[in-house]
Each structure stands twice: as C-alpha cells, then as structure tokens.
CHARMM internal coordinates of N, CA and C (Angstrom, degrees):
IC EDIT
DIST 1 N 1 CA 1.4145
DIST 1 CA 1 C 1.5392
ANGL 1 N 1 CA 1 C 110.29
DIST 1 C 2 N 1.2931
ANGL 1 CA 1 C 2 N 118.32
DIHE 1 N 1 CA 1 C 2 N 136.72
DIST 2 N 2 CA 1.4370
ANGL 1 C 2 N 2 CA 121.76
DIHE 1 CA 1 C 2 N 2 CA -179.70
DIST 2 CA 2 C 1.4780
ANGL 2 N 2 CA 2 C 108.62
DIHE 1 C 2 N 2 CA 2 C -73.75
DIST 2 C 3 N 1.3667
ANGL 2 CA 2 C 3 N 117.26
DIHE 2 N 2 CA 2 C 3 N 129.07
DIST 3 N 3 CA 1.3989
ANGL 2 C 3 N 3 CA 126.09
DIHE 2 CA 2 C 3 N 3 CA -179.98
DIST 3 CA 3 C 1.4435
ANGL 3 N 3 CA 3 C 114.25
DIHE 2 C 3 N 3 CA 3 C -108.68
DIST 3 C 4 N 1.3263
ANGL 3 CA 3 C 4 N 118.82
DIHE 3 N 3 CA 3 C 4 N 32.33
DIST 4 N 4 CA 1.4990
ANGL 3 C 4 N 4 CA 126.10
DIHE 3 CA 3 C 4 N 4 CA -175.40
DIST 4 CA 4 C 1.5132
ANGL 4 N 4 CA 4 C 109.38
DIHE 3 C 4 N 4 CA 4 C -70.39
DIST 4 C 5 N 1.2989
ANGL 4 CA 4 C 5 N 119.08
DIHE 4 N 4 CA 4 C 5 N 127.32
DIST 5 N 5 CA 1.4600
ANGL 4 C 5 N 5 CA 122.84
DIHE 4 CA 4 C 5 N 5 CA 175.90
DIST 5 CA 5 C 1.5065
ANGL 5 N 5 CA 5 C 108.56
DIHE 4 C 5 N 5 CA 5 C -97.71
DIST 5 C 6 N 1.3012
ANGL 5 CA 5 C 6 N 115.69
DIHE 5 N 5 CA 5 C 6 N 143.48
DIST 6 N 6 CA 1.4620
ANGL 5 C 6 N 6 CA 120.10
DIHE 5 CA 5 C 6 N 6 CA 178.90
DIST 6 CA 6 C 1.5464
ANGL 6 N 6 CA 6 C 107.32
DIHE 5 C 6 N 6 CA 6 C -134.75
DIST 6 C 7 N 1.2971
ANGL 6 CA 6 C 7 N 118.49
DIHE 6 N 6 CA 6 C 7 N 136.96
DIST 7 N 7 CA 1.4222
ANGL 6 C 7 N 7 CA 125.07
DIHE 6 CA 6 C 7 N 7 CA -179.42
DIST 7 CA 7 C 1.5629
ANGL 7 N 7 CA 7 C 106.73
DIHE 6 C 7 N 7 CA 7 C -90.61
DIST 7 C 8 N 1.3166
ANGL 7 CA 7 C 8 N 115.70
DIHE 7 N 7 CA 7 C 8 N 120.14
DIST 8 N 8 CA 1.4327
ANGL 7 C 8 N 8 CA 120.58
DIHE 7 CA 7 C 8 N 8 CA -177.95
DIST 8 CA 8 C 1.5594
ANGL 8 N 8 CA 8 C 107.58
DIHE 7 C 8 N 8 CA 8 C -125.13
DIST 8 C 9 N 1.2500
ANGL 8 CA 8 C 9 N 119.07
DIHE 8 N 8 CA 8 C 9 N 125.79
DIST 9 N 9 CA 1.4935
ANGL 8 C 9 N 9 CA 123.19
DIHE 8 CA 8 C 9 N 9 CA -179.58
DIST 9 CA 9 C 1.4753
ANGL 9 N 9 CA 9 C 114.84
DIHE 8 C 9 N 9 CA 9 C -97.30
DIST 9 C 10 N 1.3452
ANGL 9 CA 9 C 10 N 116.36
DIHE 9 N 9 CA 9 C 10 N -19.22
DIST 10 N 10 CA 1.4619
ANGL 9 C 10 N 10 CA 122.17
DIHE 9 CA 9 C 10 N 10 CA -172.48
DIST 10 CA 10 C 1.5894
ANGL 10 N 10 CA 10 C 106.11
DIHE 9 C 10 N 10 CA 10 C -108.35
DIST 10 C 11 N 1.3047
ANGL 10 CA 10 C 11 N 116.01
DIHE 10 N 10 CA 10 C 11 N 125.81
DIST 11 N 11 CA 1.4940
ANGL 10 C 11 N 11 CA 121.37
DIHE 10 CA 10 C 11 N 11 CA -176.37
DIST 11 CA 11 C 1.5647
ANGL 11 N 11 CA 11 C 106.04
DIHE 10 C 11 N 11 CA 11 C -61.97
DIST 11 C 12 N 1.2768
ANGL 11 CA 11 C 12 N 123.20
DIHE 11 N 11 CA 11 C 12 N -43.20
DIST 12 N 12 CA 1.4440
ANGL 11 C 12 N 12 CA 122.91
DIHE 11 CA 11 C 12 N 12 CA -175.62
DIST 12 CA 12 C 1.5652
ANGL 12 N 12 CA 12 C 108.73
DIHE 11 C 12 N 12 CA 12 C -63.47
DIST 12 C 13 N 1.2965
ANGL 12 CA 12 C 13 N 112.96
DIHE 12 N 12 CA 12 C 13 N -39.06
DIST 13 N 13 CA 1.5617
ANGL 12 C 13 N 13 CA 115.83
DIHE 12 CA 12 C 13 N 13 CA 176.56
DIST 13 CA 13 C 1.4488
ANGL 13 N 13 CA 13 C 113.14
DIHE 12 C 13 N 13 CA 13 C -66.12
DIST 13 C 14 N 1.3773
ANGL 13 CA 13 C 14 N 112.30
DIHE 13 N 13 CA 13 C 14 N -37.87
DIST 14 N 14 CA 1.5415
ANGL 13 C 14 N 14 CA 113.73
DIHE 13 CA 13 C 14 N 14 CA -179.75
DIST 14 CA 14 C 1.5585
ANGL 14 N 14 CA 14 C 106.90
DIHE 13 C 14 N 14 CA 14 C -67.42
DIST 14 C 15 N 1.3015
ANGL 14 CA 14 C 15 N 123.95
DIHE 14 N 14 CA 14 C 15 N -38.57
DIST 15 N 15 CA 1.4266
ANGL 14 C 15 N 15 CA 123.39
DIHE 14 CA 14 C 15 N 15 CA 178.99
DIST 15 CA 15 C 1.5313
ANGL 15 N 15 CA 15 C 111.30
DIHE 14 C 15 N 15 CA 15 C -66.81
DIST 15 C 16 N 1.3623
ANGL 15 CA 15 C 16 N 117.57
DIHE 15 N 15 CA 15 C 16 N -38.81
DIST 16 N 16 CA 1.4864
ANGL 15 C 16 N 16 CA 122.35
DIHE 15 CA 15 C 16 N 16 CA 174.54
DIST 16 CA 16 C 1.5200
ANGL 16 N 16 CA 16 C 111.41
DIHE 15 C 16 N 16 CA 16 C -61.53
DIST 16 C 17 N 1.3141
ANGL 16 CA 16 C 17 N 118.40
DIHE 16 N 16 CA 16 C 17 N -41.41
DIST 17 N 17 CA 1.4132
ANGL 16 C 17 N 17 CA 122.50
DIHE 16 CA 16 C 17 N 17 CA -177.03
DIST 17 CA 17 C 1.5194
ANGL 17 N 17 CA 17 C 108.26
DIHE 16 C 17 N 17 CA 17 C -71.48
DIST 17 C 18 N 1.3016
ANGL 17 CA 17 C 18 N 121.48
DIHE 17 N 17 CA 17 C 18 N -38.27
DIST 18 N 18 CA 1.4782
ANGL 17 C 18 N 18 CA 123.79
DIHE 17 CA 17 C 18 N 18 CA 176.78
DIST 18 CA 18 C 1.5110
ANGL 18 N 18 CA 18 C 108.86
DIHE 17 C 18 N 18 CA 18 C -65.76
DIST 18 C 19 N 1.2817
ANGL 18 CA 18 C 19 N 119.38
DIHE 18 N 18 CA 18 C 19 N -42.72
DIST 19 N 19 CA 1.5049
ANGL 18 C 19 N 19 CA 125.46
DIHE 18 CA 18 C 19 N 19 CA 176.34
DIST 19 CA 19 C 1.4751
ANGL 19 N 19 CA 19 C 109.88
DIHE 18 C 19 N 19 CA 19 C -56.00
DIST 19 C 20 N 1.3749
ANGL 19 CA 19 C 20 N 114.19
DIHE 19 N 19 CA 19 C 20 N -51.57
DIST 20 N 20 CA 1.5403
ANGL 19 C 20 N 20 CA 120.25
DIHE 19 CA 19 C 20 N 20 CA -177.66
DIST 20 CA 20 C 1.4650
ANGL 20 N 20 CA 20 C 107.06
DIHE 19 C 20 N 20 CA 20 C -60.96
DIST 20 C 21 N 1.3031
ANGL 20 CA 20 C 21 N 121.81
DIHE 20 N 20 CA 20 C 21 N -43.46
DIST 21 N 21 CA 1.5052
ANGL 20 C 21 N 21 CA 122.42
DIHE 20 CA 20 C 21 N 21 CA -172.83
DIST 21 CA 21 C 1.4882
ANGL 21 N 21 CA 21 C 106.68
DIHE 20 C 21 N 21 CA 21 C -64.67
DIST 21 C 22 N 1.3225
ANGL 21 CA 21 C 22 N 121.68
DIHE 21 N 21 CA 21 C 22 N -46.34
DIST 22 N 22 CA 1.4748
ANGL 21 C 22 N 22 CA 123.71
DIHE 21 CA 21 C 22 N 22 CA -173.09
DIST 22 CA 22 C 1.5632
ANGL 22 N 22 CA 22 C 109.38
DIHE 21 C 22 N 22 CA 22 C -71.74
DIST 22 C 23 N 1.3053
ANGL 22 CA 22 C 23 N 116.27
DIHE 22 N 22 CA 22 C 23 N -33.19
DIST 23 N 23 CA 1.4608
ANGL 22 C 23 N 23 CA 118.52
DIHE 22 CA 22 C 23 N 23 CA 176.69
DIST 23 CA 23 C 1.4883
ANGL 23 N 23 CA 23 C 112.07
DIHE 22 C 23 N 23 CA 23 C -72.05
DIST 23 C 24 N 1.3438
ANGL 23 CA 23 C 24 N 117.39
DIHE 23 N 23 CA 23 C 24 N -20.90
DIST 24 N 24 CA 1.4538
ANGL 23 C 24 N 24 CA 119.57
DIHE 23 CA 23 C 24 N 24 CA 175.82
DIST 24 CA 24 C 1.5045
ANGL 24 N 24 CA 24 C 112.83
DIHE 23 C 24 N 24 CA 24 C -78.55
DIST 24 C 25 N 1.3870
ANGL 24 CA 24 C 25 N 118.10
DIHE 24 N 24 CA 24 C 25 N -17.13
DIST 25 N 25 CA 1.4950
ANGL 24 C 25 N 25 CA 120.29
DIHE 24 CA 24 C 25 N 25 CA -178.89
DIST 25 CA 25 C 1.5179
ANGL 25 N 25 CA 25 C 107.32
DIHE 24 C 25 N 25 CA 25 C -85.83
DIST 25 C 26 N 1.3625
ANGL 25 CA 25 C 26 N 109.88
DIHE 25 N 25 CA 25 C 26 N 152.71
DIST 26 N 26 CA 1.5480
ANGL 25 C 26 N 26 CA 115.32
DIHE 25 CA 25 C 26 N 26 CA 174.12
DIST 26 CA 26 C 1.4903
ANGL 26 N 26 CA 26 C 110.53
DIHE 25 C 26 N 26 CA 26 C -68.86
DIST 26 C 27 N 1.3149
ANGL 26 CA 26 C 27 N 113.86
DIHE 26 N 26 CA 26 C 27 N 163.78
DIST 27 N 27 CA 1.4854
ANGL 26 C 27 N 27 CA 119.42
DIHE 26 CA 26 C 27 N 27 CA -179.45
DIST 27 CA 27 C 1.5143
ANGL 27 N 27 CA 27 C 106.10
DIHE 26 C 27 N 27 CA 27 C -66.01
DIST 27 C 28 N 1.2570
ANGL 27 CA 27 C 28 N 123.78
DIHE 27 N 27 CA 27 C 28 N -37.12
DIST 28 N 28 CA 1.4576
ANGL 27 C 28 N 28 CA 125.58
DIHE 27 CA 27 C 28 N 28 CA 177.34
DIST 28 CA 28 C 1.4514
ANGL 28 N 28 CA 28 C 112.22
DIHE 27 C 28 N 28 CA 28 C -59.46
DIST 28 C 29 N 1.3770
ANGL 28 CA 28 C 29 N 119.31
DIHE 28 N 28 CA 28 C 29 N -45.63
DIST 29 N 29 CA 1.4320
ANGL 28 C 29 N 29 CA 124.79
DIHE 28 CA 28 C 29 N 29 CA 177.93
DIST 29 CA 29 C 1.5111
ANGL 29 N 29 CA 29 C 109.67
DIHE 28 C 29 N 29 CA 29 C -62.71
DIST 29 C 30 N 1.2473
ANGL 29 CA 29 C 30 N 117.03
DIHE 29 N 29 CA 29 C 30 N -42.87
DIST 30 N 30 CA 1.5349
ANGL 29 C 30 N 30 CA 120.31
DIHE 29 CA 29 C 30 N 30 CA 178.73
DIST 30 CA 30 C 1.5679
ANGL 30 N 30 CA 30 C 110.54
DIHE 29 C 30 N 30 CA 30 C -60.51
DIST 30 C 31 N 1.2932
ANGL 30 CA 30 C 31 N 114.50
DIHE 30 N 30 CA 30 C 31 N -42.72
DIST 31 N 31 CA 1.4366
ANGL 30 C 31 N 31 CA 117.99
DIHE 30 CA 30 C 31 N 31 CA -176.85
DIST 31 CA 31 C 1.5339
ANGL 31 N 31 CA 31 C 111.96
DIHE 30 C 31 N 31 CA 31 C -69.63
DIST 31 C 32 N 1.3126
ANGL 31 CA 31 C 32 N 116.04
DIHE 31 N 31 CA 31 C 32 N -36.33
DIST 32 N 32 CA 1.4121
ANGL 31 C 32 N 32 CA 122.53
DIHE 31 CA 31 C 32 N 32 CA 175.10
DIST 32 CA 32 C 1.5632
ANGL 32 N 32 CA 32 C 110.62
DIHE 31 C 32 N 32 CA 32 C -63.78
DIST 32 C 33 N 1.3287
ANGL 32 CA 32 C 33 N 116.54
DIHE 32 N 32 CA 32 C 33 N -40.63
DIST 33 N 33 CA 1.4678
ANGL 32 C 33 N 33 CA 120.32
DIHE 32 CA 32 C 33 N 33 CA 177.61
DIST 33 CA 33 C 1.5157
ANGL 33 N 33 CA 33 C 110.80
DIHE 32 C 33 N 33 CA 33 C -65.30
DIST 33 C 34 N 1.3307
ANGL 33 CA 33 C 34 N 116.56
DIHE 33 N 33 CA 33 C 34 N -40.80
DIST 34 N 34 CA 1.4786
ANGL 33 C 34 N 34 CA 120.82
DIHE 33 CA 33 C 34 N 34 CA 178.52
DIST 34 CA 34 C 1.5053
ANGL 34 N 34 CA 34 C 111.76
DIHE 33 C 34 N 34 CA 34 C -61.05
DIST 34 C 35 N 1.3905
ANGL 34 CA 34 C 35 N 114.03
DIHE 34 N 34 CA 34 C 35 N -41.15
DIST 35 N 35 CA 1.4908
ANGL 34 C 35 N 35 CA 120.07
DIHE 34 CA 34 C 35 N 35 CA -177.10
DIST 35 CA 35 C 1.5082
ANGL 35 N 35 CA 35 C 107.18
DIHE 34 C 35 N 35 CA 35 C -66.24
DIST 35 C 36 N 1.3500
ANGL 35 CA 35 C 36 N 117.09
DIHE 35 N 35 CA 35 C 36 N -50.44
DIST 36 N 36 CA 1.4183
ANGL 35 C 36 N 36 CA 120.99
DIHE 35 CA 35 C 36 N 36 CA -179.92
DIST 36 CA 36 C 1.5237
ANGL 36 N 36 CA 36 C 113.72
DIHE 35 C 36 N 36 CA 36 C -58.95
DIST 36 C 37 N 1.3363
ANGL 36 CA 36 C 37 N 119.37
DIHE 36 N 36 CA 36 C 37 N -43.14
DIST 37 N 37 CA 1.3994
ANGL 36 C 37 N 37 CA 123.19
DIHE 36 CA 36 C 37 N 37 CA 176.73
DIST 37 CA 37 C 1.5286
ANGL 37 N 37 CA 37 C 112.67
DIHE 36 C 37 N 37 CA 37 C -62.15
DIST 37 C 38 N 1.3874
ANGL 37 CA 37 C 38 N 115.99
DIHE 37 N 37 CA 37 C 38 N -38.71
DIST 38 N 38 CA 1.4931
ANGL 37 C 38 N 38 CA 118.46
DIHE 37 CA 37 C 38 N 38 CA 178.99
DIST 38 CA 38 C 1.5118
ANGL 38 N 38 CA 38 C 107.95
DIHE 37 C 38 N 38 CA 38 C -64.49
DIST 38 C 39 N 1.3589
ANGL 38 CA 38 C 39 N 117.76
DIHE 38 N 38 CA 38 C 39 N -47.81
DIST 39 N 39 CA 1.4050
ANGL 38 C 39 N 39 CA 118.58
DIHE 38 CA 38 C 39 N 39 CA -175.29
DIST 39 CA 39 C 1.5129
ANGL 39 N 39 CA 39 C 110.27
DIHE 38 C 39 N 39 CA 39 C -61.43
DIST 39 C 40 N 1.3115
ANGL 39 CA 39 C 40 N 119.18
DIHE 39 N 39 CA 39 C 40 N -42.60
DIST 40 N 40 CA 1.4362
ANGL 39 C 40 N 40 CA 121.52
DIHE 39 CA 39 C 40 N 40 CA 176.44
DIST 40 CA 40 C 1.5421
ANGL 40 N 40 CA 40 C 114.62
DIHE 39 C 40 N 40 CA 40 C -62.33
DIST 40 C 41 N 1.3432
ANGL 40 CA 40 C 41 N 114.53
DIHE 40 N 40 CA 40 C 41 N -40.56
DIST 41 N 41 CA 1.4330
ANGL 40 C 41 N 41 CA 116.57
DIHE 40 CA 40 C 41 N 41 CA 175.40
DIST 41 CA 41 C 1.5579
ANGL 41 N 41 CA 41 C 114.72
DIHE 40 C 41 N 41 CA 41 C -65.13
DIST 41 C 42 N 1.2906
ANGL 41 CA 41 C 42 N 116.91
DIHE 41 N 41 CA 41 C 42 N -39.39
DIST 42 N 42 CA 1.4967
ANGL 41 C 42 N 42 CA 120.13
DIHE 41 CA 41 C 42 N 42 CA 177.21
DIST 42 CA 42 C 1.6067
ANGL 42 N 42 CA 42 C 110.33
DIHE 41 C 42 N 42 CA 42 C -68.78
DIST 42 C 43 N 1.2778
ANGL 42 CA 42 C 43 N 115.90
DIHE 42 N 42 CA 42 C 43 N -36.31
DIST 43 N 43 CA 1.5051
ANGL 42 C 43 N 43 CA 120.81
DIHE 42 CA 42 C 43 N 43 CA 174.85
DIST 43 CA 43 C 1.5322
ANGL 43 N 43 CA 43 C 112.39
DIHE 42 C 43 N 43 CA 43 C -63.56
DIST 43 C 44 N 1.3824
ANGL 43 CA 43 C 44 N 116.15
DIHE 43 N 43 CA 43 C 44 N -43.24
DIST 44 N 44 CA 1.4024
ANGL 43 C 44 N 44 CA 126.37
DIHE 43 CA 43 C 44 N 44 CA 179.18
DIST 44 CA 44 C 1.5817
ANGL 44 N 44 CA 44 C 106.53
DIHE 43 C 44 N 44 CA 44 C -62.76
DIST 44 C 45 N 1.3058
ANGL 44 CA 44 C 45 N 115.58
DIHE 44 N 44 CA 44 C 45 N -49.52
DIST 45 N 45 CA 1.4807
ANGL 44 C 45 N 45 CA 118.06
DIHE 44 CA 44 C 45 N 45 CA -176.19
DIST 45 CA 45 C 1.5808
ANGL 45 N 45 CA 45 C 108.54
DIHE 44 C 45 N 45 CA 45 C -64.97
DIST 45 C 46 N 1.3087
ANGL 45 CA 45 C 46 N 118.79
DIHE 45 N 45 CA 45 C 46 N -39.34
DIST 46 N 46 CA 1.4503
ANGL 45 C 46 N 46 CA 121.25
DIHE 45 CA 45 C 46 N 46 CA 179.01
DIST 46 CA 46 C 1.5497
ANGL 46 N 46 CA 46 C 111.55
DIHE 45 C 46 N 46 CA 46 C -63.42
DIST 46 C 47 N 1.3352
ANGL 46 CA 46 C 47 N 116.00
DIHE 46 N 46 CA 46 C 47 N -41.47
DIST 47 N 47 CA 1.3771
ANGL 46 C 47 N 47 CA 121.64
DIHE 46 CA 46 C 47 N 47 CA -179.13
DIST 47 CA 47 C 1.5553
ANGL 47 N 47 CA 47 C 111.68
DIHE 46 C 47 N 47 CA 47 C -68.76
DIST 47 C 48 N 1.3709
ANGL 47 CA 47 C 48 N 114.40
DIHE 47 N 47 CA 47 C 48 N -33.20
DIST 48 N 48 CA 1.4139
ANGL 47 C 48 N 48 CA 115.95
DIHE 47 CA 47 C 48 N 48 CA 178.05
DIST 48 CA 48 C 1.5071
ANGL 48 N 48 CA 48 C 114.66
DIHE 47 C 48 N 48 CA 48 C -70.74
DIST 48 C 49 N 1.3415
ANGL 48 CA 48 C 49 N 112.18
DIHE 48 N 48 CA 48 C 49 N -27.74
DIST 49 N 49 CA 1.4915
ANGL 48 C 49 N 49 CA 118.19
DIHE 48 CA 48 C 49 N 49 CA 171.21
DIST 49 CA 49 C 1.4677
ANGL 49 N 49 CA 49 C 119.20
DIHE 48 C 49 N 49 CA 49 C -85.21
DIST 49 C 50 N 1.3474
ANGL 49 CA 49 C 50 N 111.03
DIHE 49 N 49 CA 49 C 50 N -2.89
DIST 50 N 50 CA 1.5438
ANGL 49 C 50 N 50 CA 117.20
DIHE 49 CA 49 C 50 N 50 CA 177.90
DIST 50 CA 50 C 1.5234
ANGL 50 N 50 CA 50 C 113.49
DIHE 49 C 50 N 50 CA 50 C 86.42
DIST 50 C 51 N 1.3616
ANGL 50 CA 50 C 51 N 117.48
DIHE 50 N 50 CA 50 C 51 N 8.17
DIST 51 N 51 CA 1.4550
ANGL 50 C 51 N 51 CA 117.65
DIHE 50 CA 50 C 51 N 51 CA 178.47
DIST 51 CA 51 C 1.5944
ANGL 51 N 51 CA 51 C 109.54
DIHE 50 C 51 N 51 CA 51 C -95.75
DIST 51 C 52 N 1.3040
ANGL 51 CA 51 C 52 N 114.51
DIHE 51 N 51 CA 51 C 52 N 156.91
DIST 52 N 52 CA 1.4642
ANGL 51 C 52 N 52 CA 113.69
DIHE 51 CA 51 C 52 N 52 CA 172.82
DIST 52 CA 52 C 1.4467
ANGL 52 N 52 CA 52 C 115.76
DIHE 51 C 52 N 52 CA 52 C -58.71
DIST 52 C 53 N 1.3210
ANGL 52 CA 52 C 53 N 120.75
DIHE 52 N 52 CA 52 C 53 N 143.96
DIST 53 N 53 CA 1.4245
ANGL 52 C 53 N 53 CA 123.57
DIHE 52 CA 52 C 53 N 53 CA -176.98
DIST 53 CA 53 C 1.5503
ANGL 53 N 53 CA 53 C 116.04
DIHE 52 C 53 N 53 CA 53 C -58.64
DIST 53 C 54 N 1.2855
ANGL 53 CA 53 C 54 N 116.37
DIHE 53 N 53 CA 53 C 54 N -33.20
DIST 54 N 54 CA 1.4832
ANGL 53 C 54 N 54 CA 122.63
DIHE 53 CA 53 C 54 N 54 CA -175.10
DIST 54 CA 54 C 1.5753
ANGL 54 N 54 CA 54 C 106.60
DIHE 53 C 54 N 54 CA 54 C -126.06
DIST 54 C 55 N 1.3109
ANGL 54 CA 54 C 55 N 117.48
DIHE 54 N 54 CA 54 C 55 N 68.12
DIST 55 N 55 CA 1.4041
ANGL 54 C 55 N 55 CA 119.99
DIHE 54 CA 54 C 55 N 55 CA -178.86
DIST 55 CA 55 C 1.5586
ANGL 55 N 55 CA 55 C 109.62
DIHE 54 C 55 N 55 CA 55 C -75.32
DIST 55 C 56 N 1.3387
ANGL 55 CA 55 C 56 N 115.40
DIHE 55 N 55 CA 55 C 56 N 162.07
DIST 56 N 56 CA 1.4612
ANGL 55 C 56 N 56 CA 120.25
DIHE 55 CA 55 C 56 N 56 CA -173.98
DIST 56 CA 56 C 1.4963
ANGL 56 N 56 CA 56 C 112.75
DIHE 55 C 56 N 56 CA 56 C -71.39
DIST 56 C 57 N 1.2993
ANGL 56 CA 56 C 57 N 119.26
DIHE 56 N 56 CA 56 C 57 N -21.90
DIST 57 N 57 CA 1.4463
ANGL 56 C 57 N 57 CA 123.05
DIHE 56 CA 56 C 57 N 57 CA -175.59
DIST 57 CA 57 C 1.5513
ANGL 57 N 57 CA 57 C 108.86
DIHE 56 C 57 N 57 CA 57 C -70.07
DIST 57 C 58 N 1.2678
ANGL 57 CA 57 C 58 N 118.12
DIHE 57 N 57 CA 57 C 58 N -43.81
DIST 58 N 58 CA 1.4396
ANGL 57 C 58 N 58 CA 121.92
DIHE 57 CA 57 C 58 N 58 CA -178.20
DIST 58 CA 58 C 1.5664
ANGL 58 N 58 CA 58 C 111.23
DIHE 57 C 58 N 58 CA 58 C 65.45
DIST 58 C 59 N 1.2655
ANGL 58 CA 58 C 59 N 118.72
DIHE 58 N 58 CA 58 C 59 N -161.29
DIST 59 N 59 CA 1.4364
ANGL 58 C 59 N 59 CA 124.45
DIHE 58 CA 58 C 59 N 59 CA -178.83
DIST 59 CA 59 C 1.5328
ANGL 59 N 59 CA 59 C 106.49
DIHE 58 C 59 N 59 CA 59 C -83.73
DIST 59 C 60 N 1.2564
ANGL 59 CA 59 C 60 N 114.45
DIHE 59 N 59 CA 59 C 60 N 137.83
DIST 60 N 60 CA 1.4832
ANGL 59 C 60 N 60 CA 115.24
DIHE 59 CA 59 C 60 N 60 CA 173.19
DIST 60 CA 60 C 1.5152
ANGL 60 N 60 CA 60 C 108.18
DIHE 59 C 60 N 60 CA 60 C -101.51
DIST 60 C 61 N 1.3001
ANGL 60 CA 60 C 61 N 116.13
DIHE 60 N 60 CA 60 C 61 N 130.09
DIST 61 N 61 CA 1.4276
ANGL 60 C 61 N 61 CA 121.66
DIHE 60 CA 60 C 61 N 61 CA -177.08
DIST 61 CA 61 C 1.5613
ANGL 61 N 61 CA 61 C 108.51
DIHE 60 C 61 N 61 CA 61 C -121.48
DIST 61 C 62 N 1.2957
ANGL 61 CA 61 C 62 N 113.86
DIHE 61 N 61 CA 61 C 62 N 134.45
DIST 62 N 62 CA 1.4506
ANGL 61 C 62 N 62 CA 118.59
DIHE 61 CA 61 C 62 N 62 CA 177.99
DIST 62 CA 62 C 1.5527
ANGL 62 N 62 CA 62 C 105.71
DIHE 61 C 62 N 62 CA 62 C -123.48
DIST 62 C 63 N 1.2693
ANGL 62 CA 62 C 63 N 114.10
DIHE 62 N 62 CA 62 C 63 N 139.08
DIST 63 N 63 CA 1.4324
ANGL 62 C 63 N 63 CA 119.07
DIHE 62 CA 62 C 63 N 63 CA 178.43
DIST 63 CA 63 C 1.5308
ANGL 63 N 63 CA 63 C 108.32
DIHE 62 C 63 N 63 CA 63 C -128.48
DIST 63 C 64 N 1.3285
ANGL 63 CA 63 C 64 N 111.98
DIHE 63 N 63 CA 63 C 64 N 145.94
DIST 64 N 64 CA 1.4147
ANGL 63 C 64 N 64 CA 119.88
DIHE 63 CA 63 C 64 N 64 CA -178.65
DIST 64 CA 64 C 1.5459
ANGL 64 N 64 CA 64 C 108.21
DIHE 63 C 64 N 64 CA 64 C -138.76
DIST 64 C 65 N 1.3156
ANGL 64 CA 64 C 65 N 115.22
DIHE 64 N 64 CA 64 C 65 N 146.40
DIST 65 N 65 CA 1.4431
ANGL 64 C 65 N 65 CA 120.38
DIHE 64 CA 64 C 65 N 65 CA 173.93
DIST 65 CA 65 C 1.4737
ANGL 65 N 65 CA 65 C 113.12
DIHE 64 C 65 N 65 CA 65 C -113.11
DIST 65 C 66 N 1.2709
ANGL 65 CA 65 C 66 N 119.06
DIHE 65 N 65 CA 65 C 66 N 121.96
DIST 66 N 66 CA 1.4621
ANGL 65 C 66 N 66 CA 120.12
DIHE 65 CA 65 C 66 N 66 CA -175.97
DIST 66 CA 66 C 1.5355
ANGL 66 N 66 CA 66 C 104.83
DIHE 65 C 66 N 66 CA 66 C -117.52
DIST 66 C 67 N 1.3653
ANGL 66 CA 66 C 67 N 111.98
DIHE 66 N 66 CA 66 C 67 N 124.00
DIST 67 N 67 CA 1.4720
ANGL 66 C 67 N 67 CA 115.63
DIHE 66 CA 66 C 67 N 67 CA 179.16
DIST 67 CA 67 C 1.5638
ANGL 67 N 67 CA 67 C 105.90
DIHE 66 C 67 N 67 CA 67 C -110.41
DIST 67 C 68 N 1.2942
ANGL 67 CA 67 C 68 N 111.85
DIHE 67 N 67 CA 67 C 68 N 133.74
DIST 68 N 68 CA 1.4862
ANGL 67 C 68 N 68 CA 117.31
DIHE 67 CA 67 C 68 N 68 CA 177.31
DIST 68 CA 68 C 1.5464
ANGL 68 N 68 CA 68 C 105.36
DIHE 67 C 68 N 68 CA 68 C -101.70
DIST 68 C 69 N 1.2936
ANGL 68 CA 68 C 69 N 112.29
DIHE 68 N 68 CA 68 C 69 N 145.25
DIST 69 N 69 CA 1.5165
ANGL 68 C 69 N 69 CA 116.81
DIHE 68 CA 68 C 69 N 69 CA 177.19
DIST 69 CA 69 C 1.4824
ANGL 69 N 69 CA 69 C 113.51
DIHE 68 C 69 N 69 CA 69 C -62.31
DIST 69 C 70 N 1.3741
ANGL 69 CA 69 C 70 N 116.26
DIHE 69 N 69 CA 69 C 70 N 138.21
DIST 70 N 70 CA 1.4224
ANGL 69 C 70 N 70 CA 121.13
DIHE 69 CA 69 C 70 N 70 CA 175.29
DIST 70 CA 70 C 1.4729
ANGL 70 N 70 CA 70 C 109.41
DIHE 69 C 70 N 70 CA 70 C -62.77
DIST 70 C 71 N 1.3502
ANGL 70 CA 70 C 71 N 119.03
DIHE 70 N 70 CA 70 C 71 N 138.37
DIST 71 N 71 CA 1.4155
ANGL 70 C 71 N 71 CA 122.88
DIHE 70 CA 70 C 71 N 71 CA 176.32
DIST 71 CA 71 C 1.5225
ANGL 71 N 71 CA 71 C 114.81
DIHE 70 C 71 N 71 CA 71 C -104.61
END
COOR INIT
IC SEED 1 N 1 CA 1 C
IC BUILD
C-alpha cells in the first residue's frame, strides 16, 4: 500500500484528494479496507468497554421475513 503523505491546507482539496484516492482503488481493495476498518472499530469499542476484542459471542444477527398480502 502506498504510504505517501501530502500536506493539504484546504478542506475541499483534502476531500477531493480523498475521493480521488478511493476512486483509484479497485472495488475489492475498497471492500477489504471497509472490512479491516470495521474489525478495528469493533475491537476498539470492545476494549473501551473492557471486553476482549474477539469474544466468543460475536455479533448476534436476527433475520425475519415479512410477507405482505398481494393486493
């Protein structure tokens, strides 16, 4: 991964630079970055609460299917 640092003084230019960077990345690289960021965020939140970062419970997901009558 390119670790080039750029000094930007204008907030709009910084946003444009960030947008250009992420648009230059492949979709797969963007998805990997999102996954890694999510894992780090959950680990940080767990550590903040005093829980182990990778507890055995994990995330609980519930799904439901709701069918509406055909009209």
